[in-house]
N, CA and C atoms as a LAMMPS dump frame, in Angstrom:
ITEM: TIMESTEP
0
ITEM: NUMBER OF ATOMS
603
ITEM: BOX BOUNDS ff ff ff
-5.0000000000000000e+02 5.0000000000000000e+02
-5.0000000000000000e+02 5.0000000000000000e+02
-5.0000000000000000e+02 5.0000000000000000e+02
ITEM: ATOMS id mol type element x y z
1 1 1 N 383.08 -102.81 162.789
2 1 2 C 383.134 -104.146 162.165
3 1 3 C 383.15 -103.991 160.655
4 2 1 N 384.012 -104.757 159.972
5 2 2 C 384.146 -104.652 158.533
6 2 3 C 383.078 -105.496 157.856
7 3 1 N 382.424 -104.903 156.871
8 3 2 C 381.414 -105.623 156.115
9 3 3 C 382.12 -106.536 155.117
10 4 1 N 381.899 -107.858 155.243
11 4 2 C 382.599 -108.829 154.397
12 4 3 C 382.247 -108.672 152.926
13 5 1 N 381.128 -108.021 152.62
14 5 2 C 380.74 -107.846 151.228
15 5 3 C 381.629 -106.835 150.518
16 6 1 N 382.446 -106.108 151.287
17 6 2 C 383.277 -105.065 150.708
18 6 3 C 384.744 -105.466 150.616
19 7 1 N 385.047 -106.76 150.714
20 7 2 C 386.451 -107.163 150.742
21 7 3 C 386.987 -107.546 149.368
22 8 1 N 386.187 -107.314 148.293
23 8 2 C 386.622 -107.713 146.963
24 8 3 C 387.296 -106.588 146.19
25 9 1 N 387.525 -105.46 146.826
26 9 2 C 388.26 -104.373 146.179
27 9 3 C 389.664 -104.87 145.858
28 10 1 N 390.193 -104.463 144.711
29 10 2 C 391.518 -104.917 144.292
30 10 3 C 392.573 -104.553 145.333
31 11 1 N 393.492 -105.492 145.542
32 11 2 C 394.539 -105.31 146.547
33 11 3 C 395.353 -104.028 146.362
34 12 1 N 395.779 -103.692 145.139
35 12 2 C 396.585 -102.476 144.989
36 12 3 C 395.888 -101.213 145.501
37 13 1 N 394.574 -101.158 145.31
38 13 2 C 393.819 -100.004 145.796
39 13 3 C 393.825 -99.987 147.318
40 14 1 N 393.603 -101.156 147.919
41 14 2 C 393.604 -101.25 149.38
42 14 3 C 394.983 -100.93 149.944
43 15 1 N 396.026 -101.432 149.291
44 15 2 C 397.395 -101.172 149.76
45 15 3 C 397.697 -99.678 149.714
46 16 1 N 397.293 -99.034 148.624
47 16 2 C 397.516 -97.594 148.506
48 16 3 C 396.794 -96.839 149.613
49 17 1 N 395.567 -97.251 149.889
50 17 2 C 394.808 -96.6 150.962
51 17 3 C 395.46 -96.85 152.323
52 18 1 N 395.98 -98.068 152.507
53 18 2 C 396.667 -98.387 153.765
54 18 3 C 397.865 -97.466 153.977
55 19 1 N 398.64 -97.269 152.917
56 19 2 C 399.833 -96.427 153.029
57 19 3 C 399.473 -94.976 153.312
58 20 1 N 398.207 -94.623 153.056
59 20 2 C 397.725 -93.275 153.345
60 20 3 C 397.049 -93.192 154.715
61 21 1 N 397.139 -94.307 155.457
62 21 2 C 396.6 -94.314 156.815
63 21 3 C 395.157 -94.734 156.933
64 22 1 N 394.611 -95.337 155.893
65 22 2 C 393.22 -95.791 155.909
66 22 3 C 393.128 -97.119 156.669
67 23 1 N 392.695 -97.062 157.914
68 23 2 C 392.623 -98.276 158.735
69 23 3 C 391.547 -99.244 158.243
70 24 1 N 390.474 -98.714 157.642
71 24 2 C 389.42 -99.581 157.118
72 24 3 C 389.951 -100.44 155.977
73 25 1 N 390.83 -99.876 155.165
74 25 2 C 391.426 -100.64 154.062
75 25 3 C 392.296 -101.764 154.608
76 26 1 N 393.06 -101.488 155.659
77 26 2 C 393.879 -102.529 156.263
78 26 3 C 393.002 -103.614 156.867
79 27 1 N 391.909 -103.226 157.496
80 27 2 C 390.995 -104.223 158.062
81 27 3 C 390.435 -105.125 156.973
82 28 1 N 390.182 -104.557 155.801
83 28 2 C 389.655 -105.362 154.701
84 28 3 C 390.696 -106.359 154.201
85 29 1 N 391.95 -105.926 154.121
86 29 2 C 393.013 -106.84 153.707
87 29 3 C 393.189 -107.967 154.727
88 30 1 N 393.124 -107.606 155.993
89 30 2 C 393.254 -108.619 157.046
90 30 3 C 392.111 -109.621 156.955
91 31 1 N 390.906 -109.115 156.792
92 31 2 C 389.735 -109.981 156.699
93 31 3 C 389.831 -110.903 155.482
94 32 1 N 390.405 -110.386 154.407
95 32 2 C 390.511 -111.143 153.166
96 32 3 C 391.497 -112.303 153.273
97 33 1 N 392.596 -112.099 154.015
98 33 2 C 393.687 -113.071 154.004
99 33 3 C 393.937 -113.793 155.333
100 34 1 N 393.293 -113.407 156.406
101 34 2 C 393.664 -113.953 157.706
102 34 3 C 393.465 -115.469 157.806
103 35 1 N 392.37 -115.992 157.269
104 35 2 C 392.13 -117.437 157.366
105 35 3 C 393.142 -118.23 156.548
106 36 1 N 393.452 -117.754 155.351
107 36 2 C 394.407 -118.456 154.496
108 36 3 C 395.804 -118.417 155.108
109 37 1 N 396.185 -117.269 155.636
110 37 2 C 397.49 -117.168 156.29
111 37 3 C 397.545 -118.069 157.517
112 38 1 N 396.491 -118.045 158.308
113 38 2 C 396.465 -118.872 159.518
114 38 3 C 396.628 -120.346 159.181
115 39 1 N 395.903 -120.825 158.16
116 39 2 C 395.946 -122.244 157.826
117 39 3 C 397.305 -122.669 157.288
118 40 1 N 397.942 -121.815 156.51
119 40 2 C 399.293 -122.124 156.036
120 40 3 C 400.268 -122.153 157.212
121 41 1 N 400.18 -121.162 158.069
122 41 2 C 401.057 -121.109 159.238
123 41 3 C 400.832 -122.327 160.134
124 42 1 N 399.573 -122.686 160.336
125 42 2 C 399.252 -123.837 161.184
126 42 3 C 399.869 -125.117 160.65
127 43 1 N 399.807 -125.314 159.342
128 43 2 C 400.34 -126.535 158.749
129 43 3 C 401.865 -126.569 158.76
130 44 1 N 402.485 -125.434 158.976
131 44 2 C 403.944 -125.409 159.076
132 44 3 C 404.39 -125.523 160.532
133 45 1 N 403.724 -124.807 161.431
134 45 2 C 404.192 -124.781 162.826
135 45 3 C 403.512 -125.82 163.709
136 46 1 N 402.343 -126.334 163.295
137 46 2 C 401.672 -127.451 163.968
138 46 3 C 401.099 -127.142 165.335
139 47 1 N 400.871 -125.881 165.63
140 47 2 C 400.291 -125.538 166.927
141 47 3 C 399.297 -124.393 166.744
142 48 1 N 398.012 -124.613 167.05
143 48 2 C 396.999 -123.571 166.812
144 48 3 C 397.273 -122.264 167.545
145 49 1 N 397.741 -122.341 168.793
146 49 2 C 398.023 -121.123 169.544
147 49 3 C 399.173 -120.34 168.915
148 50 1 N 400.234 -121.085 168.548
149 50 2 C 401.361 -120.435 167.892
150 50 3 C 400.94 -119.861 166.542
151 51 1 N 400.101 -120.599 165.823
152 51 2 C 399.646 -120.134 164.511
153 51 3 C 398.844 -118.84 164.633
154 52 1 N 397.991 -118.778 165.645
155 52 2 C 397.206 -117.557 165.859
156 52 3 C 398.118 -116.378 166.173
157 53 1 N 399.121 -116.629 167.022
158 53 2 C 400.047 -115.56 167.388
159 53 3 C 400.898 -115.128 166.195
160 54 1 N 401.344 -116.106 165.407
161 54 2 C 402.157 -115.794 164.231
162 54 3 C 401.346 -115.067 163.159
163 55 1 N 400.075 -115.405 163.051
164 55 2 C 399.203 -114.686 162.113
165 55 3 C 399.07 -113.235 162.534
166 56 1 N 398.888 -113.018 163.832
167 56 2 C 398.806 -111.654 164.354
168 56 3 C 400.129 -110.916 164.12
169 57 1 N 401.245 -111.604 164.382
170 57 2 C 402.556 -110.992 164.171
171 57 3 C 402.766 -110.627 162.706
172 58 1 N 402.255 -111.489 161.83
173 58 2 C 402.378 -111.22 160.394
174 58 3 C 401.701 -109.915 160.024
175 59 1 N 400.48 -109.724 160.498
176 59 2 C 399.757 -108.509 160.148
177 59 3 C 400.339 -107.272 160.835
178 60 1 N 400.904 -107.462 162.021
179 60 2 C 401.6 -106.34 162.661
180 60 3 C 402.763 -105.9 161.787
181 61 1 N 403.528 -106.88 161.287
182 61 2 C 404.666 -106.564 160.427
183 61 3 C 404.214 -105.964 159.098
184 62 1 N 403.103 -106.486 158.578
185 62 2 C 402.538 -105.936 157.345
186 62 3 C 402.19 -104.462 157.537
187 63 1 N 401.52 -104.168 158.63
188 63 2 C 401.123 -102.79 158.905
189 63 3 C 402.352 -101.9 159.068
190 64 1 N 403.365 -102.402 159.783
191 64 2 C 404.578 -101.62 160.003
192 64 3 C 405.36 -101.381 158.72
193 65 1 N 405.24 -102.331 157.768
194 65 2 C 406.075 -102.281 156.566
195 65 3 C 405.333 -101.826 155.319
196 66 1 N 404.041 -101.529 155.433
197 66 2 C 403.218 -101.258 154.253
198 66 3 C 403.747 -100.074 153.451
199 67 1 N 404.34 -99.093 154.115
200 67 2 C 404.874 -97.926 153.398
201 67 3 C 406.054 -98.312 152.508
202 68 1 N 406.751 -99.393 152.878
203 68 2 C 407.895 -99.824 152.092
204 68 3 C 407.554 -100.832 151.02
205 69 1 N 406.282 -101.21 150.914
206 69 2 C 405.865 -102.165 149.893
207 69 3 C 405.945 -101.509 148.528
208 70 1 N 406.806 -102.057 147.66
209 70 2 C 407.071 -101.442 146.367
210 70 3 C 406.177 -101.959 145.245
211 71 1 N 405.439 -103.024 145.501
212 71 2 C 404.566 -103.562 144.468
213 71 3 C 405.279 -104.393 143.421
214 72 1 N 406.538 -104.777 143.694
215 72 2 C 407.263 -105.627 142.739
216 72 3 C 406.656 -107.033 142.685
217 73 1 N 406.014 -107.436 143.759
218 73 2 C 405.223 -108.66 143.763
219 73 3 C 403.817 -108.269 144.209
220 74 1 N 402.905 -109.217 144.181
221 74 2 C 401.554 -108.918 144.647
222 74 3 C 401.55 -108.813 146.17
223 75 1 N 400.551 -108.126 146.703
224 75 2 C 400.41 -108.059 148.151
225 75 3 C 400.258 -109.465 148.722
226 76 1 N 399.538 -110.308 148.006
227 76 2 C 399.303 -111.704 148.41
228 76 3 C 400.623 -112.423 148.689
229 77 1 N 401.536 -112.417 147.716
230 77 2 C 402.803 -113.129 147.912
231 77 3 C 403.688 -112.415 148.919
232 78 1 N 403.613 -111.105 148.969
233 78 2 C 404.404 -110.341 149.943
234 78 3 C 403.981 -110.691 151.367
235 79 1 N 402.679 -110.728 151.614
236 79 2 C 402.164 -111.059 152.946
237 79 3 C 402.517 -112.502 153.314
238 80 1 N 402.406 -113.41 152.347
239 80 2 C 402.746 -114.804 152.623
240 80 3 C 404.242 -114.969 152.864
241 81 1 N 405.07 -114.164 152.2
242 81 2 C 406.51 -114.225 152.448
243 81 3 C 406.808 -113.86 153.896
244 82 1 N 406.165 -112.81 154.38
245 82 2 C 406.341 -112.403 155.772
246 82 3 C 405.884 -113.515 156.709
247 83 1 N 404.718 -114.082 156.428
248 83 2 C 404.155 -115.127 157.286
249 83 3 C 405.052 -116.363 157.329
250 84 1 N 405.508 -116.82 156.167
251 84 2 C 406.325 -118.026 156.113
252 84 3 C 407.683 -117.799 156.773
253 85 1 N 408.279 -116.637 156.541
254 85 2 C 409.564 -116.337 157.179
255 85 3 C 409.444 -116.328 158.7
256 86 1 N 408.399 -115.684 159.201
257 86 2 C 408.177 -115.665 160.652
258 86 3 C 407.971 -117.08 161.183
259 87 1 N 407.222 -117.884 160.44
260 87 2 C 406.901 -119.233 160.893
261 87 3 C 408.122 -120.137 160.872
262 88 1 N 408.912 -120.059 159.803
263 88 2 C 410.115 -120.888 159.722
264 88 3 C 411.115 -120.502 160.811
265 89 1 N 411.231 -119.218 161.078
266 89 2 C 412.1 -118.78 162.178
267 89 3 C 411.591 -119.307 163.509
268 90 1 N 410.278 -119.3 163.677
269 90 2 C 409.66 -119.838 164.892
270 90 3 C 409.968 -121.329 165.023
271 91 1 N 409.851 -122.064 163.911
272 91 2 C 410.096 -123.503 163.941
273 91 3 C 411.545 -123.813 164.302
274 92 1 N 412.445 -123.001 163.831
275 92 2 C 413.858 -123.22 164.147
276 92 3 C 414.125 -123.033 165.641
277 93 1 N 413.312 -122.182 166.267
278 93 2 C 413.465 -121.956 167.708
279 93 3 C 412.715 -123 168.527
280 94 1 N 411.756 -123.646 167.91
281 94 2 C 410.945 -124.64 168.613
282 94 3 C 410.975 -125.933 167.815
283 95 1 N 411.975 -126.725 168.035
284 95 2 C 412.203 -127.923 167.232
285 95 3 C 411.128 -128.973 167.477
286 96 1 N 410.715 -129.142 168.721
287 96 2 C 409.708 -130.161 169.039
288 96 3 C 408.328 -129.668 168.607
289 97 1 N 407.634 -130.521 167.872
290 97 2 C 406.327 -130.135 167.324
291 97 3 C 405.213 -130.929 167.986
292 98 1 N 404.157 -130.225 168.382
293 98 2 C 403.039 -130.877 169.065
294 98 3 C 402.077 -131.462 168.033
295 99 1 N 402.279 -132.729 167.701
296 99 2 C 401.448 -133.35 166.674
297 99 3 C 399.981 -133.429 167.1
298 100 1 N 399.741 -133.54 168.408
299 100 2 C 398.354 -133.693 168.856
300 100 3 C 397.517 -132.468 168.554
301 101 1 N 398.162 -131.338 168.287
302 101 2 C 397.426 -130.112 168.015
303 101 3 C 397.017 -129.994 166.562
304 102 1 N 397.36 -130.996 165.733
305 102 2 C 397.155 -130.865 164.308
306 102 3 C 395.806 -131.373 163.808
307 103 1 N 394.804 -131.423 164.683
308 103 2 C 393.488 -131.865 164.255
309 103 3 C 392.641 -130.728 163.703
310 104 1 N 393.192 -129.506 163.697
311 104 2 C 392.423 -128.35 163.247
312 104 3 C 392.081 -128.49 161.773
313 105 1 N 390.963 -127.941 161.394
314 105 2 C 390.481 -128.085 160.023
315 105 3 C 391.146 -127.074 159.111
316 106 1 N 391.497 -127.514 157.9
317 106 2 C 392.001 -126.593 156.885
318 106 3 C 390.808 -125.878 156.265
319 107 1 N 390.856 -124.538 156.243
320 107 2 C 389.767 -123.758 155.682
321 107 3 C 390.297 -122.926 154.522
322 108 1 N 389.421 -122.642 153.605
323 108 2 C 389.745 -121.704 152.554
324 108 3 C 390.781 -122.162 151.563
325 109 1 N 391.007 -123.473 151.396
326 109 2 C 391.971 -123.95 150.407
327 109 3 C 391.375 -123.778 149.022
328 110 1 N 392.093 -123.157 148.091
329 110 2 C 391.544 -122.96 146.76
330 110 3 C 391.35 -124.271 146.016
331 111 1 N 390.463 -124.252 145.013
332 111 2 C 390.112 -125.463 144.294
333 111 3 C 391.297 -126.079 143.574
334 112 1 N 392.294 -125.234 143.186
335 112 2 C 393.404 -125.778 142.429
336 112 3 C 394.427 -126.488 143.306
337 113 1 N 394.22 -126.507 144.635
338 113 2 C 395.16 -127.213 145.504
339 113 3 C 395.163 -128.696 145.166
340 114 1 N 396.296 -129.339 145.386
341 114 2 C 396.461 -130.753 145.055
342 114 3 C 395.428 -131.576 145.805
343 115 1 N 394.508 -132.248 145.104
344 115 2 C 393.347 -132.865 145.753
345 115 3 C 393.682 -133.911 146.803
346 116 1 N 394.621 -134.808 146.504
347 116 2 C 394.843 -135.925 147.416
348 116 3 C 395.339 -135.45 148.773
349 117 1 N 396.351 -134.604 148.775
350 117 2 C 396.877 -134.108 150.044
351 117 3 C 395.878 -133.201 150.726
352 118 1 N 395.231 -132.319 149.953
353 118 2 C 394.246 -131.409 150.538
354 118 3 C 393.124 -132.19 151.199
355 119 1 N 392.629 -133.229 150.512
356 119 2 C 391.53 -134.023 151.071
357 119 3 C 391.963 -134.765 152.325
358 120 1 N 393.179 -135.284 152.308
359 120 2 C 393.67 -136.005 153.482
360 120 3 C 393.801 -135.081 154.684
361 121 1 N 394.14 -133.83 154.422
362 121 2 C 394.382 -132.903 155.52
363 121 3 C 393.152 -132.101 155.907
364 122 1 N 392.023 -132.385 155.274
365 122 2 C 390.791 -131.687 155.64
366 122 3 C 389.946 -132.595 156.518
367 123 1 N 388.931 -132.015 157.146
368 123 2 C 388.07 -132.784 158.043
369 123 3 C 386.665 -132.951 157.477
370 124 1 N 386.547 -132.961 156.14
371 124 2 C 385.229 -133.113 155.544
372 124 3 C 384.677 -134.492 155.884
373 125 1 N 383.389 -134.543 156.143
374 125 2 C 382.781 -135.792 156.587
375 125 3 C 382.679 -136.797 155.449
376 126 1 N 382.913 -138.057 155.775
377 126 2 C 382.764 -139.136 154.808
378 126 3 C 381.3 -139.572 154.786
379 127 1 N 380.888 -140.289 153.729
380 127 2 C 379.467 -140.638 153.589
381 127 3 C 378.912 -141.521 154.699
382 128 1 N 379.713 -142.445 155.245
383 128 2 C 379.19 -143.321 156.285
384 128 3 C 380.267 -143.531 157.347
385 129 1 N 379.9 -144.094 158.508
386 129 2 C 380.859 -144.233 159.612
387 129 3 C 382.126 -144.991 159.243
388 130 1 N 381.997 -146.058 158.439
389 130 2 C 383.186 -146.836 158.067
390 130 3 C 384.144 -145.987 157.244
391 131 1 N 383.583 -145.258 156.268
392 131 2 C 384.419 -144.382 155.441
393 131 3 C 385.002 -143.256 156.277
394 132 1 N 384.206 -142.76 157.219
395 132 2 C 384.667 -141.678 158.084
396 132 3 C 385.866 -142.122 158.914
397 133 1 N 385.805 -143.328 159.461
398 133 2 C 386.907 -143.839 160.275
399 133 3 C 388.162 -144.008 159.436
400 134 1 N 387.989 -144.529 158.23
401 134 2 C 389.138 -144.715 157.344
402 134 3 C 389.73 -143.371 156.937
403 135 1 N 388.856 -142.415 156.63
404 135 2 C 389.321 -141.09 156.236
405 135 3 C 390.081 -140.417 157.374
406 136 1 N 389.567 -140.59 158.603
407 136 2 C 390.231 -139.991 159.762
408 136 3 C 391.605 -140.611 159.98
409 137 1 N 391.7 -141.912 159.773
410 137 2 C 392.982 -142.595 159.934
411 137 3 C 393.989 -142.096 158.898
412 138 1 N 393.526 -141.952 157.654
413 138 2 C 394.399 -141.453 156.602
414 138 3 C 394.791 -139.994 156.851
415 139 1 N 393.832 -139.232 157.364
416 139 2 C 394.11 -137.827 157.671
417 139 3 C 395.204 -137.705 158.725
418 140 1 N 395.086 -138.494 159.782
419 140 2 C 396.095 -138.457 160.843
420 140 3 C 397.462 -138.877 160.323
421 141 1 N 397.465 -139.886 159.437
422 141 2 C 398.728 -140.335 158.85
423 141 3 C 399.34 -139.237 157.995
424 142 1 N 398.498 -138.544 157.233
425 142 2 C 398.987 -137.465 156.375
426 142 3 C 399.56 -136.32 157.204
427 143 1 N 398.865 -135.993 158.278
428 143 2 C 399.33 -134.908 159.153
429 143 3 C 400.673 -135.259 159.767
430 144 1 N 400.779 -136.461 160.279
431 144 2 C 402.028 -136.875 160.925
432 144 3 C 403.177 -136.973 159.918
433 145 1 N 402.871 -137.45 158.723
434 145 2 C 403.927 -137.543 157.715
435 145 3 C 404.37 -136.158 157.275
436 146 1 N 403.435 -135.239 157.138
437 146 2 C 403.773 -133.871 156.762
438 146 3 C 404.705 -133.238 157.787
439 147 1 N 404.437 -133.503 159.062
440 147 2 C 405.23 -132.888 160.118
441 147 3 C 406.609 -133.526 160.268
442 148 1 N 406.85 -134.642 159.57
443 148 2 C 408.174 -135.259 159.612
444 148 3 C 409.112 -134.675 158.56
445 149 1 N 408.57 -133.876 157.648
446 149 2 C 409.415 -133.229 156.645
447 149 3 C 410.233 -132.117 157.287
448 150 1 N 411.366 -131.804 156.667
449 150 2 C 412.12 -130.636 157.086
450 150 3 C 411.248 -129.402 156.916
451 151 1 N 411.53 -128.357 157.7
452 151 2 C 410.714 -127.137 157.642
453 151 3 C 410.616 -126.58 156.225
454 152 1 N 411.748 -126.512 155.518
455 152 2 C 411.752 -125.94 154.173
456 152 3 C 410.921 -126.769 153.205
457 153 1 N 411.018 -128.095 153.321
458 153 2 C 410.225 -128.973 152.452
459 153 3 C 408.743 -128.885 152.805
460 154 1 N 408.448 -128.826 154.09
461 154 2 C 407.047 -128.722 154.522
462 154 3 C 406.427 -127.425 154.007
463 155 1 N 407.183 -126.345 154.053
464 155 2 C 406.671 -125.054 153.591
465 155 3 C 406.305 -125.116 152.113
466 156 1 N 407.155 -125.749 151.3
467 156 2 C 406.883 -125.847 149.869
468 156 3 C 405.622 -126.665 149.619
469 157 1 N 405.491 -127.787 150.311
470 157 2 C 404.316 -128.641 150.137
471 157 3 C 403.046 -127.906 150.554
472 158 1 N 403.091 -127.223 151.678
473 158 2 C 401.918 -126.504 152.169
474 158 3 C 401.512 -125.406 151.19
475 159 1 N 402.488 -124.642 150.701
476 159 2 C 402.174 -123.54 149.794
477 159 3 C 401.626 -124.047 148.457
478 160 1 N 402.177 -125.154 147.971
479 160 2 C 401.734 -125.674 146.676
480 160 3 C 400.469 -126.508 146.797
481 161 1 N 400.458 -127.493 147.68
482 161 2 C 399.388 -128.481 147.705
483 161 3 C 398.193 -128.084 148.565
484 162 1 N 398.376 -127.157 149.472
485 162 2 C 397.25 -126.691 150.285
486 162 3 C 396.799 -125.29 149.884
487 163 1 N 397.749 -124.378 149.757
488 163 2 C 397.393 -123.014 149.375
489 163 3 C 397.19 -122.891 147.869
490 164 1 N 397.78 -123.814 147.092
491 164 2 C 397.572 -123.797 145.645
492 164 3 C 398.375 -122.748 144.909
493 165 1 N 399.484 -122.304 145.488
494 165 2 C 400.317 -121.301 144.833
495 165 3 C 401.006 -121.878 143.6
496 166 1 N 401.29 -121.01 142.632
497 166 2 C 402.09 -121.409 141.488
498 166 3 C 403.551 -121.521 141.92
499 167 1 N 404.359 -122.176 141.089
500 167 2 C 405.789 -122.277 141.395
501 167 3 C 406.419 -120.886 141.499
502 168 1 N 405.994 -119.988 140.612
503 168 2 C 406.542 -118.628 140.623
504 168 3 C 406.201 -117.912 141.921
505 169 1 N 404.977 -118.083 142.4
506 169 2 C 404.576 -117.454 143.66
507 169 3 C 405.364 -118.025 144.831
508 170 1 N 405.566 -119.338 144.82
509 170 2 C 406.341 -119.968 145.895
510 170 3 C 407.775 -119.453 145.886
511 171 1 N 408.358 -119.341 144.685
512 171 2 C 409.717 -118.814 144.566
513 171 3 C 409.792 -117.406 145.138
514 172 1 N 408.755 -116.612 144.884
515 172 2 C 408.706 -115.248 145.391
516 172 3 C 408.571 -115.232 146.91
517 173 1 N 407.667 -116.062 147.425
518 173 2 C 407.426 -116.102 148.869
519 173 3 C 408.67 -116.562 149.63
520 174 1 N 409.314 -117.62 149.118
521 174 2 C 410.46 -118.206 149.825
522 174 3 C 411.791 -117.584 149.411
523 175 1 N 411.743 -116.698 148.411
524 175 2 C 412.946 -116.026 147.911
525 175 3 C 413.991 -117.044 147.453
526 176 1 N 413.538 -117.987 146.615
527 176 2 C 414.421 -119.003 146.054
528 176 3 C 414.183 -119.08 144.55
529 177 1 N 415.092 -119.748 143.838
530 177 2 C 414.961 -119.886 142.395
531 177 3 C 413.812 -120.838 142.048
532 178 1 N 413.261 -120.639 140.835
533 178 2 C 412.156 -121.477 140.385
534 178 3 C 412.579 -122.941 140.337
535 179 1 N 413.787 -123.191 139.871
536 179 2 C 414.281 -124.566 139.817
537 179 3 C 414.398 -125.186 141.193
538 180 1 N 414.743 -124.364 142.182
539 180 2 C 414.837 -124.855 143.557
540 180 3 C 413.462 -125.251 144.078
541 181 1 N 412.451 -124.483 143.701
542 181 2 C 411.082 -124.825 144.1
543 181 3 C 410.712 -126.198 143.542
544 182 1 N 410.987 -126.413 142.278
545 182 2 C 410.616 -127.67 141.632
546 182 3 C 411.344 -128.863 142.264
547 183 1 N 412.647 -128.721 142.446
548 183 2 C 413.418 -129.832 142.998
549 183 3 C 413.058 -130.082 144.455
550 184 1 N 412.847 -129.002 145.217
551 184 2 C 412.497 -129.152 146.634
552 184 3 C 411.128 -129.794 146.778
553 185 1 N 410.186 -129.385 145.921
554 185 2 C 408.844 -129.95 145.976
555 185 3 C 408.863 -131.423 145.576
556 186 1 N 409.661 -131.748 144.565
557 186 2 C 409.771 -133.141 144.128
558 186 3 C 410.332 -134.022 145.24
559 187 1 N 411.397 -133.551 145.885
560 187 2 C 411.985 -134.322 146.978
561 187 3 C 411.019 -134.43 148.151
562 188 1 N 410.315 -133.33 148.444
563 188 2 C 409.379 -133.331 149.57
564 188 3 C 408.235 -134.305 149.332
565 189 1 N 407.68 -134.296 148.128
566 189 2 C 406.568 -135.193 147.822
567 189 3 C 407.018 -136.65 147.85
568 190 1 N 408.218 -136.897 147.341
569 190 2 C 408.744 -138.254 147.348
570 190 3 C 408.927 -138.758 148.779
571 191 1 N 409.496 -137.903 149.628
572 191 2 C 409.692 -138.264 151.028
573 191 3 C 408.355 -138.441 151.73
574 192 1 N 407.431 -137.558 151.43
575 192 2 C 406.101 -137.632 152.033
576 192 3 C 405.411 -138.937 151.65
577 193 1 N 405.548 -139.322 150.386
578 193 2 C 404.947 -140.567 149.921
579 193 3 C 405.556 -141.774 150.647
580 194 1 N 406.862 -141.75 150.816
581 194 2 C 407.539 -142.849 151.512
582 194 3 C 407.059 -142.963 152.958
583 195 1 N 406.943 -141.819 153.619
584 195 2 C 406.495 -141.817 155.016
585 195 3 C 405.063 -142.338 155.115
586 196 1 N 404.199 -141.847 154.218
587 196 2 C 402.794 -142.262 154.231
588 196 3 C 402.662 -143.754 153.979
589 197 1 N 403.396 -144.26 152.988
590 197 2 C 403.315 -145.678 152.668
591 197 3 C 403.772 -146.54 153.842
592 198 1 N 404.807 -146.086 154.544
593 198 2 C 405.289 -146.834 155.709
594 198 3 C 404.259 -146.818 156.835
595 199 1 N 403.53 -145.716 156.966
596 199 2 C 402.553 -145.59 158.04
597 199 3 C 401.318 -146.45 157.816
598 200 1 N 400.884 -146.56 156.568
599 200 2 C 399.615 -147.227 156.305
600 200 3 C 399.776 -148.711 156.005
601 201 1 N 401.008 -149.19 155.962
602 201 2 C 401.237 -150.625 155.72
603 201 3 C 400.791 -151.449 156.92
C-alpha cells in the first residue's frame, strides 16, 4: 500500500523512476492523479462504471507509454491528454448517455475552477432543507445541460471550469490551437447558459 504522505515528490522524478521500472513511483503517480482523472472522465462520459474503466485504461496506457514520454509537456497534461482522448473516443462509440448516473460527486476540483459551474456540479450540502432542495434542482439542471453539449465542447468546459486548467494546458491536452480553446469555450459556455436558462424558467 502506498503511503499518501509520500505523493508530493515532483512528477519528473517519479516519471524518471517509472521509466526505470520503479513500480512504487508509478503507484504514487496513480494515487496522485486518479481521483482528478476519474472526475474529469466522469463528467465527459456520464457513467461511473465507464469512468472507472476508462481511468484504469488511462493508467494502463500511461504505464505502457511512459518510456516514450519526452517531457515536452508536463506529466499532468500528458496523462490528461490520454484520458480525454480515450473518453472522447468512447463517447463517439456510445452516443446515448445515461443521465441518471450523473449524481456522483465531483471530488478534488482545484480552487481556481470556475465557481458557479463547479458549485452547481458538486454535492456540497446547503445550510437548510429549502436551500438544499433548490441547490439539488440547480445541480441536476447543470448536469443535464452539460451533457447536452457536443463532446468537444463538454471536454473544454470540464477541463477549464471543473479541473481548472489554463487555456495553454487545455490546448496541450486536446492538441488544438490556443485560439480554438478560447472560441470553443466561449461557444460552449454560451450554449450551456442558454440550456440552463431554458431549464430553470
